VOGU-3710 file (C-alpha; in Angstrom, 3 decimals, decimal comma):
1> mafsksyipy> 65,350/117,450/126,035  66,515/120,032/123,514  63,885/121,106/120,995  64,964/122,040/117,474  62,336/120,717/115,045  59,061/121,867/116,609  57,282/124,896/115,176  53,990/126,692/115,634  52,435/128,351/112,567  51,934/132,064/113,051
11> ggywsspyak> 48,200/132,384/113,642  47,986/128,618/114,126  46,291/128,959/117,509  43,121/130,315/118,978  41,143/130,878/122,125  37,506/131,343/122,867  36,624/134,215/125,148  36,700/133,090/128,771  33,385/133,369/130,606  33,026/133,903/134,334
21> wqgsfanlha> 31,829/131,271/136,767  28,079/130,677/136,176  28,235/132,911/133,100  27,300/132,349/129,465  29,118/128,995/129,112  27,959/127,525/132,433  25,506/125,054/130,890  27,421/124,275/127,691  29,373/121,030/127,336  33,044/122,044/127,485
31> lelaadtakr> 34,244/119,579/124,836  31,411/120,229/122,421  31,943/123,969/122,802  35,677/123,489/122,176  34,953/121,472/119,034  32,631/124,201/117,750  35,319/126,818/118,441  37,961/124,745/116,631  35,715/124,247/113,585  35,019/127,967/113,440
41> ffelrkidps> 38,777/128,607/113,578  39,426/126,132/110,755  36,742/127,803/108,631  38,147/131,279/109,269  41,690/130,153/108,458  40,681/127,731/105,685  42,563/124,852/107,333  41,515/121,278/106,595  41,334/119,301/109,891  42,463/116,185/108,014
51> kfdnlylgqt> 45,887/117,842/107,947  46,545/116,635/111,485  47,846/113,195/112,342  47,649/113,457/116,131  45,556/115,147/118,817  46,240/116,094/122,421  43,147/116,908/124,454  43,746/118,900/127,634  40,995/118,581/130,228  40,925/118,610/134,033
61> ipqprcfygg> 37,208/118,616/134,902  35,050/115,648/133,802  32,185/116,245/131,406  29,548/113,772/130,232  31,003/111,203/127,800  34,549/112,522/128,256  35,642/108,871/128,611  35,928/108,936/124,803  38,289/111,919/125,016  40,587/112,525/122,069
71> pwmagligng> 38,892/110,201/119,555  35,532/111,860/120,220  37,035/115,337/119,880  38,757/114,329/116,638  35,444/113,164/115,238  33,654/116,318/116,334  36,150/118,558/114,510  35,982/116,542/111,288  38,944/114,156/111,466  37,680/110,753/112,552
81> ditgpvinqa> 40,909/109,031/111,547  43,196/110,276/114,317  43,492/109,669/118,022  45,432/110,955/120,994  45,512/111,064/124,790  43,774/113,222/127,356  46,258/115,263/129,412  45,457/116,470/132,920  48,122/118,311/134,871  45,900/120,857/136,530
91> citgavcvkm> 46,699/124,484/135,687  49,709/123,711/133,446  47,815/121,226/131,282  48,035/123,404/128,174  51,796/123,859/128,505  52,333/120,126/128,990  50,256/119,441/125,867  52,560/121,709/123,857  55,616/119,931/125,212  54,221/116,477/124,415
101> asqdiedgia> 53,097/117,483/120,935  56,554/118,949/120,335  58,196/115,722/121,440  56,219/113,888/118,762  57,574/116,268/116,125  61,131/115,917/117,443  60,867/112,115/117,363  59,276/111,999/113,918  56,114/110,389/115,273  53,875/113,119/113,861
111> nasliiaadr> 54,071/115,770/111,181  51,294/118,003/112,488  49,759/117,705/115,958  46,658/119,516/117,143  46,132/120,613/120,748  42,694/121,440/122,116  42,307/122,296/125,802  38,915/122,889/127,375  37,286/123,031/130,788  34,140/124,234/132,490
121> csngphiyyp> 34,525/125,165/136,150  30,860/126,127/136,353  28,514/123,312/137,352  31,368/120,874/137,928  30,447/117,270/138,699  29,356/116,037/142,094  30,769/112,533/142,331  29,728/109,562/144,428  32,255/106,785/145,024  30,532/103,562/146,170
131> sqtgpgalgq> 32,127/101,594/148,983  30,966/98,192/150,181  33,272/98,479/153,188  31,737/101,657/154,596  29,121/101,714/157,371  25,896/100,643/155,749  27,832/100,380/152,457  27,812/104,158/152,238  30,340/105,644/149,827  32,179/108,931/149,608
141> tedwvwdnfg> 31,204/112,091/147,766  33,338/114,723/146,106  32,577/118,096/144,620  35,219/117,964/141,888  35,808/121,706/141,583  35,210/123,070/145,078  36,791/120,243/147,040  39,988/120,369/145,012  40,216/124,149/145,281  39,961/123,791/149,012
151> ndpwaknsmi> 42,148/120,829/149,901  45,394/119,362/148,622  45,297/115,769/149,919  49,109/115,679/150,185  49,946/119,142/151,529  46,692/119,395/153,535  45,968/122,998/152,586  43,857/125,088/150,219  45,155/126,854/147,125  44,853/130,259/148,755
161> qtaenvakan> 46,806/129,030/151,776  49,793/128,369/149,507  49,729/132,006/148,438  49,569/133,148/152,038  52,485/130,865/152,926  54,658/132,344/150,175  53,632/135,905/151,046  54,496/135,434/154,718  57,783/133,620/154,108  58,981/136,255/151,629
171> nitreeqddv> 57,572/139,407/153,254  55,248/140,129/150,347  52,866/142,817/151,528  49,206/143,396/150,855  50,100/146,700/149,196  52,499/145,027/146,759  49,834/142,515/145,801  47,250/145,228/145,188  49,752/147,186/143,082  50,392/144,163/140,855
181> aqrrfeqyqa> 46,687/143,346/140,533  46,002/146,911/139,427  48,900/146,803/136,970  47,596/143,562/135,427  44,183/145,132/134,875  45,775/148,133/133,173  47,785/145,774/130,957  44,635/143,851/130,065  43,097/147,104/128,902  45,881/147,293/126,309
191> ahaidrafqk> 44,423/144,166/124,696  41,171/146,109/124,265  42,768/149,209/122,780  41,875/150,208/119,228  38,770/148,022/119,021  40,406/145,016/120,718  43,117/144,816/118,066  45,380/142,555/120,127  42,685/140,098/121,185  41,341/139,844/117,658
201> rymvpievgr> 44,686/138,388/116,572  43,717/135,066/118,168  40,263/135,147/119,777  37,376/133,295/118,128  33,891/134,621/118,994  31,335/132,153/120,367  27,616/132,179/119,584  25,398/131,067/122,453  21,646/130,564/122,493  19,304/129,956/119,608
211> gkkarlietd> 16,904/131,949/117,499  16,009/135,342/118,907  18,002/134,582/122,060  21,220/133,947/120,140  24,075/136,308/120,942  27,746/136,523/120,105  30,337/136,453/122,890  33,346/138,285/121,431  35,444/139,037/124,484  35,973/137,778/128,017
221> egvfpttreg> 32,982/137,824/130,310  33,368/138,578/133,988  36,439/140,797/134,045  36,036/143,056/137,045  36,813/146,774/136,611  39,701/147,388/138,969  40,892/150,506/140,755  43,614/150,875/143,342  41,087/152,318/145,761  38,690/149,451/145,180
231> lgslrpvmpe> 41,407/146,876/145,749  42,418/148,584/148,971  38,869/148,384/150,320  38,635/144,579/150,079  39,081/142,361/153,089  41,539/139,441/153,004  39,847/136,132/152,250  41,553/134,343/155,140  41,672/135,739/158,692  44,854/137,769/159,181
241> gsvtfgsqth> 45,811/137,060/155,580  46,905/139,362/152,762  45,258/137,865/149,664  41,884/139,334/148,666  39,442/138,430/145,933  41,004/141,287/143,982  44,528/139,872/144,046  43,634/136,378/142,866  42,067/134,886/139,758  38,502/133,614/139,386
251> padgnsgmiv> 37,219/130,264/138,042  36,047/130,454/134,446  34,920/128,436/131,416  36,497/128,330/127,953  38,869/126,645/125,547  42,054/127,242/123,562  43,923/125,429/120,798  47,270/125,303/119,014  48,999/123,567/116,106  52,508/122,133/116,591
261> ttketakels> 54,270/120,901/113,479  57,447/120,837/111,404  59,168/123,927/110,083  57,958/123,292/106,550  54,323/122,651/107,490  54,307/125,602/109,890  55,254/127,872/107,016  52,504/126,360/104,883  49,836/126,857/107,567  51,046/130,261/108,767
271> sdskieiqfa> 48,965/133,385/108,205  52,283/135,191/107,688  55,069/132,918/106,438  57,670/135,571/107,293  57,047/135,015/111,022  58,623/131,838/112,388  57,746/130,444/115,822  59,836/127,717/117,402  59,157/125,811/120,605  62,585/126,027/122,200
281> gfgtarvkkg> 62,534/124,762/125,790  60,539/123,183/128,578  61,002/122,597/132,305  59,040/121,466/135,344  59,568/121,751/139,078  58,033/120,941/142,422  58,668/122,738/145,704  57,932/122,009/149,344  54,390/121,440/150,526  52,173/124,476/150,548
291> fmaeavvpaa> 54,440/126,817/148,558  52,957/126,501/145,076  53,778/130,039/143,895  57,495/129,437/144,389  57,556/126,504/141,941  57,396/128,792/138,896  60,967/130,005/139,427  62,778/126,634/139,237  60,489/125,554/136,379  61,326/128,722/134,440
301> kaalkdagik> 65,035/128,244/135,099  64,800/124,658/133,842  63,073/125,827/130,652  65,707/128,506/130,052  68,449/125,940/130,540  66,737/123,550/128,137  66,590/126,333/125,536  70,221/127,276/126,143  69,477/130,894/127,050  69,468/133,196/130,083
311> isdvkainth> 66,766/135,415/131,534  68,626/138,401/130,060  67,903/136,968/126,599  64,138/137,011/127,193  62,126/139,774/125,564  58,694/139,001/127,031  57,289/136,973/129,932  53,761/135,710/130,483  52,634/133,811/133,546  49,687/131,904/134,872
321> npfavndiff> 49,307/133,899/138,061  46,377/132,699/140,155  47,683/135,070/142,816  49,565/138,367/142,568  52,018/136,761/144,979  53,227/134,552/142,111  54,463/137,435/139,992  56,041/139,296/142,894  58,061/136,269/143,984  59,036/135,508/140,376
331> sremefdvnn> 60,104/139,095/139,751  62,338/139,182/142,807  63,991/135,824/142,183  64,460/136,227/138,424  65,336/139,940/138,600  62,745/140,866/135,993  60,556/143,964/136,397  57,140/142,828/137,637  55,492/145,722/135,780  56,811/144,499/132,422
341> mnnfgssiiw> 55,407/140,963/132,641  51,999/139,982/131,205  51,815/143,095/129,085  48,348/142,299/127,702  46,842/140,848/130,874  46,882/137,376/132,402  44,777/134,778/134,159  44,520/136,896/137,294  42,313/139,177/135,161  40,686/137,075/132,430
351> ghpqgptalr> 40,045/134,062/134,630  41,127/130,471/135,009  39,309/127,608/133,247  42,262/125,365/134,270  43,013/123,132/131,249  43,355/125,874/128,612  44,760/128,655/130,819  48,470/128,096/130,124  47,798/127,667/126,420  46,126/131,065/126,159
361> amielieela> 48,994/132,681/128,058  51,440/131,150/125,555  49,339/132,396/122,642  49,385/135,943/123,995  53,137/135,619/124,571  53,683/134,707/120,908  51,557/137,617/119,724  53,393/140,062/121,972  56,725/138,903/120,562  55,341/139,322/117,046
371> tkgggyglfg> 54,415/142,938/117,812  57,975/143,488/119,042  59,611/142,074/115,940  60,520/138,730/117,492  62,772/137,379/120,224  62,622/134,837/123,021  59,567/134,564/125,243  59,136/132,748/128,542  55,956/131,290/129,975  55,799/130,136/133,581
381> gcaagdtaag> 52,832/128,872/135,539  52,113/127,028/138,774  49,782/124,091/139,258  48,194/121,951/141,940  50,536/119,913/144,091  53,099/122,725/144,434  54,267/122,157/140,852  54,949/124,385/137,857  55,991/124,377/134,213  58,084/126,722/132,113
391> cvvkvag> 58,155/127,053/128,310  60,412/129,017/125,985  59,347/130,091/122,507  61,411/131,886/119,888  59,778/134,186/117,382  61,676/135,402/114,318  60,644/137,713/111,500
//
């Protein structure tokens, strides 16, 4: 569908820092932590949560009591009068939430929708499925996080195998992957320049612990210092493969949020009413089994078509890139310089909590466009099941 009425207030979004696997957020309830982050954001921005008439909760990893989903989250943030669904589309969950919230604005169903996406990869659930038909009535078990990383029940391969498949089929070398991984780390450092000026545009610090043990987490935890020499010294994860732990993302914990509303309300809630942000296009795609990284290209093309623009009209691109392979393939197919994508870092560096990952990438895309005086921005990210989503935003002012 064509989007023309959906706007995002400038500054009407946030992200917690992302913490590494088994880091500072490992034992915190993902939804409760997300609610605390949202309330802190509302206090900082002096936004009344009763302003919202709808909520989309993005979550891919079960947490205790998550059955109550959106209504529980709405109550936790201080608006017990609204409801909304839980969205789970793996790594593109945040992008799909934005699209669905925008549809509500386009259709006149809502005036101001709130999106909160949160996950905790650390200490994921170990699930037992009872079965009276099994031998001795024994059921099945599943490690929600690890088992799904390692096996696509349809394609019959692991996530990393999809990257290896794309690398082999497209002659993407180990050296190219290491070069991109190093470039992404250097770009992430730009977000930390001048006392983290870029990150402070959207990042909400999180306090963990109590009393004397309380401490403030202000930036991402678990980002690995990267050098070209260090990357070159790593062994491939799979035998005879090309992907190393340095050229792929790492599981993380965290949350992100965004407001989607009408043009008038966006201006009212904006921290700078001169900057206008419009959600302009969306697209999805699915490719053949085991080639997940390739799905970003047709999804991005679909989003550009929906927005009525071409890649040459795009001023900035951010991706969810669980593997460096993703960006290399995208760059070749879309004829966009791989070194000029993700100019303030990406999930390959700051980690991948799943549900909120795409949302944070879109937030950083908006802020980059704002620093450049506006223009069109494109987000593209892959997801489980060899799928992907693309989003186009337009920033003016």
